[in-house]
N, C-alpha and C positions, 0 to 999 in steps of 0.2 A: 358558560356563554359570556362573551366579553361585553362590557359596557364602556363607553368612552368616559374617562375621568376628566375632571376639571383641567388638569395640566396637559391634556391632549393625549396622554397615554391611556391604554385601556386596562381595566380590571377584568379579571375573568374568573369564572367558576364553572367547572364541568360536572354537572349532575350525571348520575348513572342513566337516568331516563328523564326526559322532559316532554311536555305536550304544549304546543303553541297553536292557538286558534287565531284566525285572522291573517295568516301568512300563506303565500302560495306553497304548494308542495314542491319538492325538488331536493336534489342532493346539495349538501353544503359541507365543506370541510369543518366548519364550526358555525354556530349560530351567533351572530353579532347583533345584539339588540339595537345598537345605534345605526345599523344598516337595515333594520327590519321595522321601520316606522316607530322605533322605540317601543315595540310591543314585547313585553317580557314573557317568558314561559308562564302559562297560567298554572300548570301542575308540574311539580318536580318530585322525583323519587330518588332516594339515596339508599343503597344497600351497603350495610356495614361489613367491613372485613377486619381481620386482625390488625392490619396496618393503620386503620383509622384511629386517631387520637380524639379525646374529648375536646381539646382546644380547636382542632381542625373542624370537627363537626359543629362546634359553636360558631366558628368563623363562617362556615357555609350557611348555617341557619340565619345569621345576621345579614349576610349578603342577600340571600333569597328574600328575606323580609324587607330589606331596604330597597330592593329593585323590583318590587311589584308582584312577586309570586303569590297566587291566591290559595293554593293548596300545596302543602309540603308533607311528604310521607317518608318515614325512616323505618327501614326493615332490617332487623338483625337475624340472619338465618341461623346463627349459633343458638339463639334462645327462642326462635320463632316468635319474636315480639315485633309487633307493628305499632308505631306511633304516628300520629297525624296532627297537623295544625291547619287551621282554616283562617283566612284573612278576615279580620273584623276591625273596623276603624283604623285601617292601615297597619295593623299589627297581626302577626300570626299567633292565633290563640290555640291552645291544645284542644284536641277532640277527646272528650272524656271517655267515650265508648267506641273503640275501633271495631270490635267484633260485629260483623254485619253492617258496618258503615257503608253508605253509598256516597260516592264522590259527587258533589253537586255539579261539577264541570263535566266529568266523564260519564256519569250515570252508572259506573260499574260499582259492584259491591265487593268488599274485602272480607275474607274469612281466613283464619289460621287453622288449618286442618292437618292432622297427621304429620306434624313436624315441618310443614311448609305453608307458604302463603298461597292462597287461591284467590283469583279474581274472576268475577262473574260479569258477563256483559249485561247491558241494560235489559235484554230479553231473557235473562236468567241463565243462559248457557255458560258453563264453565269455560274459561279461556285455557287453552292447552299450554302446558309448559314446553320448553324446548325439547326435553326428553320425550314427552308425550307426542309432540309433533313429529320428531324423528322416528319414533317407534311406529306411529301410524303410517308414515311414508314408507318405511321399510316393509311393513306388513302389506300395504297396497302394492308395492313393487313385487313382493313374493306372490301375491294373488294373481297379479297380471302375468307373471312368468308362468305360474301353474296353468292359468287359462290358456296361454299361448301354447304350452306343451300339450295340454289336453286337446286343443283344436288341431294341432299338428298330428297327434296320434290318431284322432278321428279321421282326418283327411287321408292319412296313410292307410288306415283300415279300409276306407271306401275305395281307394285306388287299388289296394291288394285284392279286394272282392270282385273287381271288374272281370278278370279272366275266369274266375271260378263261376260267376253267374252266367257268363257267356257260354262256358263249357257245359252248363246245365241246359242249354238250349234257349235261354231267354234272348229276346231280340235286343239290339242296341237301345231302342227306345224304352223297353221295359227295364233294362238295367239302369238307364239314366233316371227314370222315374223312381225306381226303388232306392237308388243311392242319392237322390236329390242333386244330380249332376246334369250338365247339358250333354246333348248328343255329341257335340264337338269334343268335350272332355273324354267321353267314352271312346270315341274314335282315336283320339291321341294316345290312349293307354293300351290300345290293342297291339 
């Protein structure tokens, strides 16, 4: 997120995830602190990758500390290690115990489980990962498709039963009641 420098140019740092309270929701190409009532992100998350260097991460840390970030979290998926810092007296201080830590700003709890980071909402419910969300959506789509197919087969079976029930001597009204169809639907199928 860019901040306006003294010389009129902007300095910027793009965290992987940031949370900003006190600003209206909406799409932005980038978050420009100097255009947002100078409100910095309160919470910043960085996720390490192989391309990150120690000096780059130190520079980011110093930037976030200098521009008002209250909570800073750094996750290394290769080692499943989560580190955190909390603002105290205008400095980001390390959080000694991250396992089970609850973010003061977000209210969410952090756990490192089975080789990955898990976040829990303030109500205790685990937040889904992208993979979990995608899988759930795929399963729901499959269930909906199966339900649609089942309903279509059931409707076809009822339609196919109309001539057979009429041939047995049942009245149109009796067939309609037995198949849970309207008399008009029975008359259309004759």
